[in-house]
N, C-alpha and C positions, 0 to 999 in steps of 0.2 A: 504493499498499501506504498504510493509515493509521493502522488499527487492531490490536489484541490485539497488541502488542510483547512485552508480560510472558508473555500466552500462549505465542508462537513462544517466547519465550526456554526458559521449562517446560518446549517439545516437545524443546527438542533438549537439555535438561540432562536429560529421564527415563532411567530406566534401561533397554536397549536391548530386552532378551529378557520378554515374558511371560508363554509359554509355559511352564510348570514340567518338563516332560518332552519331549522332541524326540524324535520318529517316526522312522525309513526314509521315504526317499522310495518304496519302494514301499508298504509297511503304510498311507503315502498314499493313495498312487495306488487301491488296493484303498478304502480308506473311502469315496473321492470315487464309483467305480465303483456302491459297494455306495448309496447317496445314489438312483443309479438315475433322478429325476426331480425338476427343479423349477420356478420359476416366474420368466421375467425380466421386471424392469420398467425399461422406459423413460420418464420423464417429468423436468419440466422446459420448459425458455423454450420446445424446438420442439412440446411440447401444445400451445401460446399462439399458435403461426403452423402455414400447410400448408404444410410443408418440415419433412423430420428434420436435416437441415442448414442451422442459422438463420442469418441476419443477424449474424456476428462481434459485431456493437455493437448489436445488440438492446437496446431498455431493458427492465431489470430487472423496471420498474415492471407490467409486462405480468403476470408470474407472477404470480396474486389467487386462488389454490385456497381458495374459503371453505368447504369442507365437507371439506376431507383430514384424512383417515382410515386412516391404515396397517395397521391394526389389520383393514379392510375387506380391505386387499391381504392384509394372513398367513390369514387364515380364506378367502378362495377360493382361494388356493391349496394351504392345508391340504385342503380338501374336496373335492381332483383328486389327491391322496394325493401328492405335492409332502415332499421334505424340507427346501427350503430356497430362500431368493427369491435372486437374483443382481440386483445394481439396478445400472444407470446411474449413479454417483457424481460424472463427469464425463464430457460428449459433446465431440464435434468440435468444438463453441463453445466449448466450455471454461467453461460456466457452473454450479461447483460447489453441489449440493445436501448441503452439509453447513456447520456453522459454519466458516471459515476463516481462520486468519489472514494467509493468502498474496496478497489479495484481495481485493476487496467485489464482484469479481462471484459474487456466489453468492445464496441462498436469504434473506441475511438483510439483505442491502439488496432485499426485496419487500415490496409489503403485505403477505406470508404474516407476513416477518420471524422464523418457525421455523426449526430444527435440522429436515431432512425425515429425515435419513439416523438423527439419534438415533432419533426416534418409531422409524423402523422395525426398530431394533436392538432394540430394547425390544420393541417387540410380538414379533418375531422370537423372543428371547429368554424371552419367556413364556408364548410356547408351544413352547418344548424345540424350536425350529427352525433353522436353522446360514445364515447371510449369508454370499454374495462381492460382490465390488465387479467391475463393466466402467468401467476408467476411457482415458480416452485418451491417449494422447503426443502425438496431434497436437490440436494446439488453437491455433484460429482467433484468439481475440481472444486473446489474448496472444503471437500471433502465434510460434507454433512449429509452425512449417514448414518444408517440403524448401529452399523458394530462399531462406530467411531464415539469417542466423546461429544456430548454438545458445550464444551467451552464456553464461559461468559463472550470471550473473542467471536466464537461463530453467531452465539444468540444475536450479540452486537451488529454483528454485519448485515441478519436478518432484519434486526426494524432501523437501521440505518438506510440499509435501502426503500422498506417501505418509505420512510419519513420523505426521501429524496424522490420517488415515484407518485407520494402523498402531495407534497407541497410545489413539485417543479409543472405541474404540467394539466392543470385547471382542476373542474371536479371530474370528477373518477364516479363512474356509474357503481363499478361491479371491481374488487376484487375475486379473482377466482384462483384461490389456491389449490399446488397439486402434490403430489407427491410425499402428502402427509397423513398416518394413521389408513392412509390406502394398504389391503393385504398384502401388496408386492410393493408398498415403500417402506411400511414399517417402521418411521418417526412418529412415535405415539404425540399425544398433546399432551403429556407431563412433560417429555425430552424438550422440546420445544410448545413451550403454554398456549395453548390454547386462546384462555381469555386473556391473557396478555394481548396476545398479537390481535386479539378481537378489540379489544380498549385500544389499543393504541390506534387502530385503524379511525376507529368511532371518535378519540376523543382530536382526531387532525381534519379526517374531513364524516361529521356526522350522519349524512347522506351517500353514505357509502355502504351498501350491500357486501357483505362476504359472503363468498359461497366457497366451498373444498368438495372438491372430486373425491367424496366420499363413498358413491352410492356404493361402490359393492360391497361395503358394510353392514351399513346400519338399516333398518329397517324404512320401509319408502313411507309410514305412517305417522311419521314422527319427523320434523329440523333437529337431527342432530349436529352439533358442530355447521351448521349451514343456514344463511338467509333466507335461504332459497333451495328445494329439495334437486339434486346433481343427478343427470345423466348423460354417461358414455355411452352413448347409442353402438361406439364401434367395438367398445369392451363389452356386450351385451348386454347393457343396462338398458331397459324400456320400459317408458314410462306408460301405463297402463290408462291409454285416454276414454276407459268407461268410469274407474273406481278413482283415478288420482285426485282429494280437493285439496293440496297442498300448493302454495306459491312454486313451479317449476323450471324448470332449462334441460333442455337438449342436444348434444353437440353430436358433429356426424364430419369426418372428411368430401369432400362433396371428389377429390382424387384417392387414391390407393393408400397413402399414407399422408400422415400432416406435413410437416416436410416433403420440399419440390425435390424429387426424381427424375431422372435426367430422360424417362421414357414417358414423361405427362403430356407433352406435346401431343403425342398421336397415341396415348389410351382411351381407353374407353371408359368414361367417367358416369358416376353414378347417375341414372335417367333422374332429374331432376323433374319432371313429370307427374312422376310416381311419388316423387320425396314430396311435394304440392300436396298429392290429393291424399297421402296417407300416413305423416307427418306432421308438415304445417299447417293443417286446416284439422283436423282431428287432435291434435296438440296446441293448437293456439285456445281452442272448443274445451279443455283439462286444463286451463291455467296455467299452461307450460311457454314456452319461448325459445324458439328454434334457432340454432348457433351452427351454421354451416361454412365447413373451413374452405378456402380457397389458397394456395400458397405461392405466393411468387417463386418467379423463377433466381436463376443466379445473376442475372440481371439486372434485380429486382424488379421486376415487372411482371404482373398475370398472365400467365397464358393465353392464346387468342381460344382456345379453345372454351377455357375455366369461363372466359369474360362472356363468352356467346352463350354457357349453359346460365349463368349468373341473371345475364340480359334475360334469359328465357323465361327465367320466373316471373321477371316485370311483367311480360306478356301477360301470361296465364291466372296471374293472383295479385290480387291490390292487397297493400297492406293500410288497412282503413283506420289504424288503431284502436281502440278501446272496443273491445269483444264481448267479457262476459267480467261480472264481478266474482274477484274474489274471495273465498268463504277468510273468513278473521280466524289462521290458526294458532296453536300454543305457540306463545315464543320459545323461542329455538332454545335447546342445550345446548350450552356454551362450555359451561367449569367442570373439572376436574371429575371424574370416574374413581372415590377416593374405597369404592369396593374391590376394582379389580385386581385379585390374585393374593388378597389379607384373608387369615383364616375365616371361617367360616364353618359354620352349624345348620341343619337342619332336624326336623323331625325325620321318623325312616322315608327311605326312602326307596324309590322301587327298583329292584335288579341291582343293574350296574351303574344306572344314573343317578349317580352321589350330587351332593348340593354344590360338590365344587365347580358343577358346570356354569353354576347360574351367577356366576363371578370371573368365568375365565376371558373375557371381555372378546367370547366368540358368540353372536347369535345363531348358530348354525347347532350349538350343542346344547344341550336339556339338563336340566336335574325334575325329574321327576317324583313327585310324591307318590307312596306309595299308598292306592288304594282302598289298602287297614283301614288308614289315619285320615277321623274325621274331621280334625281340626289341625291343618300342616303351619309350622314355620317351616321359618329361614331367616338367620340372623350372620351378623359379620362382624369379625373387630374391628376397633381403628385406633388411631394415636388418642393417646386420653388425654378426654378435655376438645374436640375434634368441632368446629363448627358443621352445623348441614345444614340445610334447605329445603332438600328436594332429594325424593326416593320415583325411581322410574323399574317400573317391572313393566319386562315384555315378556308376549308370551308366542311359539313358534306362529300359532295362529289364533284369530282372534274366536271368542264365542267362551272358551272355559270361567273363564274366571270373571267372577260378576264384580266382587268389594274385595277391600284390604284393608288393613287399619297398621299404623308406623308406633314401633315405638324405639325408646331411646331408653340406655343405659346410663344412669348417672349414681355416682355414690353407691354404688351396691346394688341400686333397683330400678328396675323398670319404669317409664310411665309414657302414656302415649303422647305422642310431640302436641302442637299447639294444633289448632284447627286448620286444616288446609285451606290456602285461599285461592287455591286455585288444586280440581280433580277431572284427570279427561281418559277416558275408558276404547275401546277398541282393543287393536293388541299391544298399543301400546299404552300402559297406563300411565300417568304421569301428575304428583302428588305434590305439589309448591305447597311448604309453612312455610311460616318465620321460625329467622334462625336459632337452633336450638344445640349446644354444646352436648356432645355422645362421648361416652367412651366405649359403644357400638348402638349397631341398630340391630330392630325386630321386625321383621313384617310377618304379621298372622294373615292366613288369608279365609276370612269369613265366611265367604259364599262363592260357589261355584259349580257350575255343571257337568262330571262327566272327570275322566282322570286330569287332573292337575299336573301342565308342564310347564316350565316357566325357561323360556332361552338365557334372558338375562335382567339383573336386579341389579339397580345403579345406584347409589348413595353417593351425594352429588354434595360439595361446601363452595358457599360463595367465594368468589374473588375480589380480592381486596388489592386493589394497586399500592 
């Protein structure tokens, strides 16, 4: 890290709030759904290699898009009826697409030597369109990986980069995080604190939504660590247009992969007529905004065939804005689950489906209560005096669990938690209540029909800045 020290000091000293009027989360979710359609842009070092995940130490000198024109990207998006562009500002190999003081591994240390993100956000502003950022917590160049220690310096790198992105490029509609607590990313929300990062984003731009591409792990019935429910369609995550009730996003590449490859100019692209008919239209009606990736080539331009495909979308479909009223969803779960991996106990389990499966951070495994037990319970030990204000019980399928109570152990005796301020049923049962300190938490299942099976029980401690 050898340059821009003055700039970095300036960033830290900036006033934190850029947005004059803070909106409610539900209003922001409605406005996101009203956008309906946007274009994803993956562009960077992987554009110049035959892989989306590049060598983490690839020489930035390879990056030289001699005809780069971000206005062509914006014109392409606009022709399709897109209301925004979501740009990958840092993919998994850690190469930054903006002028950053945090690392030399950026566009500024290439033959191009220009701030691509600044050029794009300027072009979007001129076109009256919005911007979203895709940012990977997983960073193989800077060694932000699950098997390596997350030092203070590594965490500061993430926070300083987010400060730059949220203070130097105008209003940001959404930050879409990636490589974080997904089964393949394996960086937990405690190693890099989700509530701390979430709070940081909101403190700088309160109207910036936070999304995390964690849809492969968490149940689709609630907002776990995301203001918007995310579906990466190319990874097999498909939203149900019939049953979804949450504000949602689905993303998909128009071409074969996210980043440009040499065969793209002549490859057969996805059938955009079918995408409009089977994805955009039904998903929009199910509170979901659709994002289609069009990858610029090594010249810095979107290929003619992709431009034509995007234009075709605009010819057969019109983005008329507001379509459906988004139901008000329970607040996102953003705090750390204190129960994961801790010592637990329960009433008699059914066969091998022991109590430990209820807090293994795996929604595919289950604790199953013995059918002989009429008053089942499950408990978990915490650090003495742990503040707790939420318990979330997730079933493998909805319908069996009807009600439960929550108790906390304090001073050697059990007592019920204060009256919940929110209780939500379905497959994911969320109980929020005033903060109470606990040495352990116990859940008593007071009403159920059939064999009681529990995928996960989460116990959450409120984040304190």
